[in-house]
N, C-alpha and C positions, 0 to 999 in steps of 0.2 A: 504494500500500500504506500503511495507517495506520502512523504512527510514534508512539512514546511522547512525551508532553509531561510533563516533570517540574518540580517546584517546587524551585528551587535557591537557594543563598545564597552570596554572595561577601563576605568580610570586607574592607572597604575603610576605611582610616584608623581601624581599631578598631571599626567599626560593621558589623553584618550588613546586607547589601543583597540584596533578593529579586529574582529574575527567574524567568520560565518559560522552558523550553528544549525546543523540538521537536528531537528527537535522531534524525537519520538514522544508518544504519550507516556507520561510517568506511570509506573516506575521504569527507569532506564535499566537495561541489563548490563551496561558498562559505559565507560567514558573513554573516548579516543581523541587524541590530539593528532592532527594530520598536517604536517608542516611542508610548505611549498619549497621549491628549490631556489637557489640564488637568482636574483633579478626576476623572480616570478611573483605570482599573486595567490591569495587564497582561492580565487575563482579558477585559476589554472590548476591548482592542486585538486580542487573538487572535481574538475573534469577529468584530469589525468588518472587519479586514483579510483574514481567512482565509489568512494567510501560512503557516500550517501546511502548506498544500498545496505550498509550495516545498520543504519537507522530503519530503513524500510523493511528489511528481512529479519533483523535480529533485535530490534528495539534499542540499539545503542545510541547514545548522544555523541555526535561527532562534531568537533570544533576544528575549523580551518583558520588558524590565527595568521596575522600578518607580521612579518619581520620589521624591525625598527629602522633599518638603514636603507634609504632610497638607493636604487641602482638601475640605471637605464629605464626599462619599461616596467620594472617591478620593485621588489625589496629584497634585501639581504638580512641575514641574522647576525645579531651581536651575541656571540656565544655566552658571554658572561652576563651581560645585562638582561638579555632576553630570557635567560634561564629563570631569573626572578619573576619576570612577567608571566611566563608560562606556568610557573608554580602557583602564582596568584590566580591565573585563569583556571588551573586544575582545581584549586580550592573553591573558587566561585561555582564551578560546575558541580562539584560534589555537594555544595550547599543547595544548588538548584534542583539536583536529583538526589535527595537524601537516602533513597532506597538503593541507589547504585553502589557497587563496591567502592571502597574508599581510595583505592589506588587506580591510576589511569594507565592507558597504553600510550606511549610516546612514539610516534611514527613519522616518517617523512621521506622525501625524495631529494637526493643529492645534498645541497646545503641544508635542506630541511632534515635529512637523515643525520647529518653532523649535529644539528641542533637537538634532535631527539636523543642522540648519544650523550651530548653534553648535559641535557636535563636529567637523563637516567643516572649519570655518574654523580651529578650534584645533589639530586633529591631522590635517592632510592626509597625513602619513606613514602614518596608520592607516586612512584612509577612502578607498576607491576611488571611491565615488560617493555622492551624496545623493539620496534620494527624498522629496520634501516634498508632503504632501497638505493643502490648506486651511491652510497655515501658513508659507509661504516667507518667510524673513527673511535679511538679509545681516549679516555680522559682520566686524570687522577681521581682516585676515590678516597673518601675519608676512611682512616683505619677503623676496622671493626664494623663497617657498614654492611647491611644485608646484601646478598647477591642479587643481581638484576639479570634475569634471563634475556637473551638477545637472539633475534631472528634477522638474518641479513640476506640480501640478494645482490649479485653483482655479475655483470657481463664481462667476458674476457676481451671483447672488442670495444669496451668503453673508452672513448678518446678524451672525454671531459675529465673523468676521474679514473685514470688508468689502474687496472687491477694490480699491476706490479709496483705501484707507487709512482711518485713524480718529484721533481725538484721544488715544487711549490711548498711553502712552509706548512700549509694545512694538509698536505697530501704526500708526505715523505714515506710513510710506512706503506707496505703492500696491504691489500685487503685481508689476506690470511694472517698477516702479522697483527693487524688491528683486532681480528677475531681472537687470536691467541692471547693478546693483552687483556681483552675482556674476560676470557676464561681464567687467566691467572689472577685478575682482580677478584673474580668470583670464588677463588680458592681452589681452582682445578690445576693439577700438575699434569704434565705429559701432553702429547699431541692428540689430534682428533682421530676419530674413526671416519673414514671417507668411503661413501658408497656411490657407485655409478648408477644413476637412475635411468639414463637413456644415453644415446650417442652425444647429446648436447648438454645434459644436466648432471651434475654431481652434487652430493650433499656431504659436508663435513660437520661432524658433531663433536663438541667437547662436552663431556659429562653425559649423564644418562637422560634419555628422552623423558620429558615431563618433570625432571628434577629442577629445583629452584635455581640451580647454578648453571643450567645448560646454556650453551652457545651454539647456534646453528647457522651455517653459511651455505647458501645455494650458489653454485658457480655455473654460469651458463655460457657455453661456447657460442661464438659468433654474435652474441647479443651485445647491444650498445648501451648507451646511457638512457635506459628505458625502464618503464614500470611493467614487470611481468604480468601478462594477462590483459593489458590495456589495448586499445585500438587507436593508435595515433594516426593523424592524417599524413598524406604523402610528403609534405614539406618537412614535418617533424621526423619522419622515417629517414629522409635524405640527410638531414643534419645530424641526428642523434644515433642512427643505426637501427638494427633489427630489434624487434620485441618478441620474446618467446611467448608462445601460447601454451606451453607445457606446464607452466606454473601460473598460479593466481595469487599475486602478492597480497591483494586486499583480503581475500578469503583466508589465506594462510596466516596473515598477521592476526586476524580476528580469532581464528582457532587457537593460535599460539597464546594470545592474550588470555583467552578464556581458560586455557589449561593451567594458567599460573595465578588466577585470582585467589586461590586458597593458599598460596605460598606464605610462609611465616615472615 
C-alpha cells in the first residue's frame, strides 16, 4: 500500500535540517536512515534505493536526510558534525514511533555509506546495524562499545570508489580491509569465510551468521558504482557502470537489520 512521503525539518544546533520521511501507520516495525551519496539529494536516494517500499511492504519508517555541505547539484556529508545531526534525527524518530525498536538501521550509498559507517562507529547505542553500498569505511570506536553488525556491497568495477582503494584521503584502504577493520573492532580475530554464490557474486563473512558481531561483504564482478537491484537509466549506467540484479541491496539490508534488532 502506498505511504505518504513528507518533507520534514529538524532544528539541530539552531539550524533547520531537511529530510524526507516515508511514514507508515504507527506502530512502525523499524526505523531506517537512508543517506544519499556525495553531491546528491534525499530525492535521489529515495529513487535510487527504492527504500520507500520498506514502509509500504514492511511498515518501516524510512528517513532520507540531507547532508550539511553544499556540493554542485546536491550535498555532501560532514562526517563528524552530521553524525550528531543524524543521532538527533534517530532520537526524534524513535520518539515519533515509540513502539518501534529503539535502535535504527544506518544505511547509504557511496558518501552516504561512509556517513552510515561513521554514525555506526560513533553511536553504537543508537545503531542496530549498518548497510553500506559502494562506500564501506571503518572509523575508530570507543573502547568497550557494543559490536555493530555490518552488511556491505561493492562492485569490482567501481571507478568512483575503487575496490582496491585509492590515493584519496577518505579512500586509502581497500574494501576488504575496511570490512576486516570493522570485524576487528567488533572483537573478531582471523579472516573471513568466503563463498562463491555465482560467477559474479561472492560473499565474505567475518563471524557467525546472525551473531551480533558479524560483518558481511558482497563483492560483485563487473558491477560499478551502483545500488544492487536498482534500475538506473541509460545515462547513469554509462557513467557509473553495471548494476547487478542478482542481489537486492534494499531487501537484504532490511532483512539484515531485522535479524539484529534483538542484539544486546
